[in-house]
C-alpha positions as CSV (number, residue, x, y, z in Angstrom):
1,M,14.2,0.1,-7.2
2,G,14.6,4.2,-7.6
3,F,11.5,4.6,-5.8
4,L,12.9,2.1,-2.5
5,N,16.4,4.2,-3.1
6,S,14.3,7.2,-2.5
7,L,13.1,5.9,0.5
8,K,16.4,4.3,1.7
9,T,18.1,7.8,1.4
10,L,15.3,9.6,3.2
11,F,15.7,7.5,6.4
12,S,19.6,7.0,6.1
13,S,21.5,7.9,8.6
14,P,25.3,8.0,9.9
15,E,24.3,6.8,13.6
16,K,24.7,3.0,14.3
17,D,22.6,3.5,16.8
18,V,19.4,4.5,14.7
19,K,16.1,2.0,14.2
20,M,15.6,0.1,10.7
21,P,13.4,2.0,9.0
22,K,9.9,-0.2,9.0
23,V,7.5,-0.3,5.8
24,L,4.1,-1.7,5.5
25,V,3.0,-3.3,2.5
26,L,-0.9,-2.9,3.4
27,Y,-3.2,-4.4,0.8
28,Y,-6.7,-5.7,-0.5
29,S,-6.7,-8.4,-2.8
30,S,-9.8,-10.1,-4.2
31,Y,-7.9,-12.8,-6.5
32,G,-4.3,-12.7,-5.2
33,H,-3.0,-10.6,-8.0
34,I,-2.6,-7.6,-5.4
35,E,-1.6,-10.2,-3.0
36,T,1.6,-10.9,-5.5
37,M,2.3,-7.5,-6.3
38,A,2.3,-6.4,-2.3
39,N,4.5,-9.6,-1.4
40,A,7.1,-8.3,-4.3
41,I,6.8,-5.1,-3.4
42,A,7.5,-6.2,0.4
43,E,11.1,-8.3,-1.2
44,G,11.8,-5.3,-2.9
45,V,12.3,-3.0,0.1
46,R,14.0,-5.9,2.1
47,E,16.7,-6.1,-0.9
48,A,16.7,-1.9,-0.4
49,G,17.6,-2.8,3.7
50,L,14.9,-1.9,5.2
51,E,12.3,-3.9,7.3
52,A,8.8,-4.6,5.3
53,D,6.1,-6.0,6.8
54,V,2.8,-7.2,4.8
55,K,-0.8,-6.9,6.0
56,R,-4.1,-6.9,4.5
57,V,-7.5,-5.1,5.1
58,P,-10.4,-7.9,6.2
59,E,-12.4,-8.9,3.4
60,L,-16.3,-7.3,3.3
61,V,-18.0,-10.1,1.4
62,P,-20.1,-12.5,2.3
63,E,-18.4,-15.8,3.0
64,D,-20.7,-17.7,0.3
65,V,-20.6,-14.4,-2.2
66,A,-16.7,-14.7,-2.3
67,K,-16.8,-18.7,-2.3
68,S,-19.1,-18.3,-5.8
69,H,-16.9,-15.9,-7.1
70,H,-13.8,-17.5,-6.8
71,F,-12.2,-15.2,-4.1
72,K,-8.9,-16.1,-3.0
73,T,-9.8,-15.9,0.8
74,E,-7.0,-17.8,2.2
75,Q,-4.1,-15.5,2.3
76,S,-0.8,-15.5,4.6
77,A,-1.0,-12.0,5.6
78,P,-2.7,-10.9,8.8
79,I,-5.4,-8.7,9.1
80,A,-4.1,-5.1,9.4
81,T,-5.8,-2.9,12.3
82,T,-6.1,1.0,12.0
83,D,-3.6,1.3,15.3
84,D,-0.9,-0.9,13.3
85,L,-0.2,2.2,11.4
86,V,1.5,4.0,14.4
87,N,4.4,1.6,14.1
88,Y,5.9,2.2,10.5
89,D,7.6,5.4,8.7
90,A,6.4,4.3,5.1
91,I,3.0,2.9,4.3
92,I,2.6,2.1,0.9
93,I,-1.0,0.5,0.5
94,G,-2.3,-1.3,-2.5
95,A,-6.0,-2.1,-4.1
96,P,-7.4,-3.8,-7.1
97,T,-9.6,-1.3,-9.2
98,R,-13.0,-1.9,-8.9
99,F,-15.4,-0.7,-11.5
100,G,-13.0,2.4,-12.0
101,R,-12.4,2.8,-8.3
102,L,-11.2,1.9,-5.0
103,P,-12.7,-1.2,-3.8
104,A,-15.1,-0.8,-0.3
105,Q,-12.7,-3.0,1.7
106,M,-10.1,-0.5,1.0
107,A,-12.0,2.4,1.4
108,N,-14.1,0.8,4.8
109,F,-10.7,0.4,6.3
110,W,-9.4,4.4,5.8
111,D,-12.9,5.5,7.0
112,Q,-12.0,4.0,10.2
113,T,-8.6,6.0,10.4
114,G,-10.2,9.3,11.7
115,G,-9.2,9.1,15.2
116,L,-5.3,8.7,13.8
117,W,-6.2,11.7,11.8
118,L,-7.6,14.0,14.5
119,K,-4.3,12.9,16.5
120,G,-2.2,13.6,13.4
121,T,-0.5,10.4,13.9
122,L,0.4,9.8,10.5
123,I,1.6,13.4,9.6
124,G,5.5,13.2,8.0
125,K,5.3,9.1,7.5
126,V,6.0,8.9,3.9
127,G,3.2,6.9,1.7
128,A,3.0,4.9,-1.9
129,V,0.5,3.2,-3.8
130,F,-0.2,0.2,-6.5
131,T,-2.4,-0.7,-8.1
132,S,-4.2,-3.2,-10.7
133,T,-6.9,-3.8,-12.9
134,A,-7.7,-6.6,-15.8
135,S,-8.2,-4.1,-18.6
136,Q,-6.7,-0.8,-20.5
137,H,-8.5,2.2,-19.3
138,G,-10.1,0.3,-16.6
139,G,-9.5,2.8,-14.1
140,Q,-6.5,2.5,-12.6
141,E,-5.6,6.5,-12.1
142,T,-8.9,6.9,-10.7
143,T,-7.9,4.2,-8.1
144,L,-4.1,5.3,-7.3
145,Y,-5.6,8.8,-6.8
146,S,-8.2,7.8,-4.6
147,L,-5.6,5.5,-2.6
148,M,-3.2,8.8,-2.4
149,S,-5.9,10.9,-0.9
150,N,-6.3,8.8,2.4
151,L,-2.3,9.5,2.8
152,L,-2.9,13.4,1.6
153,H,-5.4,14.0,4.0
154,H,-3.5,12.6,7.1
155,G,-0.3,14.7,6.1
156,M,1.6,11.5,4.9
157,V,4.4,12.6,1.7
158,I,3.1,10.7,-1.3
159,S,6.7,9.1,-2.6
160,G,6.9,8.0,-6.4
161,L,8.8,7.6,-9.1
162,P,9.4,11.0,-11.5
163,Y,8.2,11.2,-15.1
164,S,11.6,11.1,-16.1
165,W,12.2,7.8,-14.9
166,R,13.9,5.8,-17.6
167,D,12.4,2.8,-16.9
168,R,9.1,3.9,-17.3
169,R,9.1,3.4,-21.0
170,T,9.0,-0.1,-21.5
171,L,6.5,-2.7,-20.1
172,D,8.7,-5.6,-18.4
């Protein structure tokens, strides 16, 4: 909850008529693991008193391949568009690690944000990232850096937990 409390503090205002900050949890998930994490993050955002929406990026794998590889093709989150990003104060993005890197589906989505970059639309928005992989040393750090790179190129402010955060010392 440390990250979420920092978001809440960042957007807090003594004025009563201030609009509730909106957070987008944007994800890609092949098998449902990242989808589960995205929903848990959104719930945590809501528990911290902020508004949260969960959206996903489109699947690029042909339908027959997705079915034969047992992808979870039925997911409740709506498909995001790049134009959706402008409606949020903070964007938390997540994707699985694919062969030590960011999956093409998420990269494709961010590759389409050039118009937003040109206008500076996302400058100053808060960003955070998350990932998961099926193995130790599976490339989690590379995926996280790849996700963050997109946010940094847009001038977003990366927020996360500092290394001194005590709860990082457990595996719970």
